[in-house]
C-alpha positions, 0 to 999 in steps of 0.5 A: 478027751482026744477031741478036746486035745485036737481042738486045743492043738488046732486052735493053737495052730490057727493062732500061730498061723495068724501071728505068722501071717501078721508078722509076714504082712508087717515084714512086707509093709516094712520092706515096701516102705524101705524100698520106697525110701531107698528109691526116693533117696536114689532119686534125690542123690541123682538129682543132687549130683546132676544139679552139682554137675550142671552148676559146676559146668555152668560156673566154668562156662560163665567164668570163661565168658566173663574172663574173655570179656575182661581180657577184651576190656583190659586190652581196650582200656590200656590201648585207648583210655588208660585213665578209665582204669582209675575209675574201675578201681574207684567203682570197686572200692565204693562197692566194697564199702557197701552203704547207700552213699557209696553205692550211689558214688559207684554209679556216678563213677560208672557214668564217668567211666562211660564218659571216658570211654566215649571221649576215646572213641568219639570226640565231643563236638559242637556240631550235631551228629545225624544218625542213619535215620536222619535224626540229629543228635547232640554230641557235646561233652555231656552227651556221652550216650549219643557219642557211644551210639554214634560210634556203634552205628558207624561200626555196625552194619546190622541195624537190628544189632545197632538198635539193640545196643542203643536200647541197652546204653539208653537204659543204662545211661538213664539210670546213671544220669538220675543218680548223677543229677541227684548227687550234683544236688547233694542228694544220694539216690537210694540204690540197693546193692542188687541195683548197684551190682547190675549197673556195674555189670551192665557198664562193664559189659557195655565197655566189652561190647565197645571194645569188641567193635573197636577192633573192626567193623562188625556185620 
């Protein structure tokens, strides 16, 4: 009888120990999962906080850069070509309308804006301009691009900087001229909002470059 009782007690004890062991394993597993989740959450929170900090810092830097460019353009326009202010207003109004025809008109206004700037910095002439490489360029009223390039070449001592800016104005003018030529034929170029925004920004930054170099000769 004592043997049977001991067997029952031993079996009950073994079952209890087994259940406790299983419970302990379950607790350990839950702890490990929660610890892993906590670590992942901490990592995510840190990444989010870092990204927010970088975004805020970058936003401030970008805002400061563009604010300085805006001030340079404003000063230049007021002093050299005040009529360009009207074209800037027209560009802004066309972009707000947000349709294909208005975007095409905005780019056409960008071309007129650059032509006004060219008139202010390098007067149109029937005589050709010979650049530093000996190449003859027409600098009539419609050749606003060549006149801007001529102005930059005269102001800059660095050939590499001149080449870079000349390439930028070439690319911008090519885009604006295509839109202008189609508009003259009564056809509106299918300009996307992204293309229009970039063209307007490029135009504005080009004027900022001109404004900077108009102040003094840059090495």
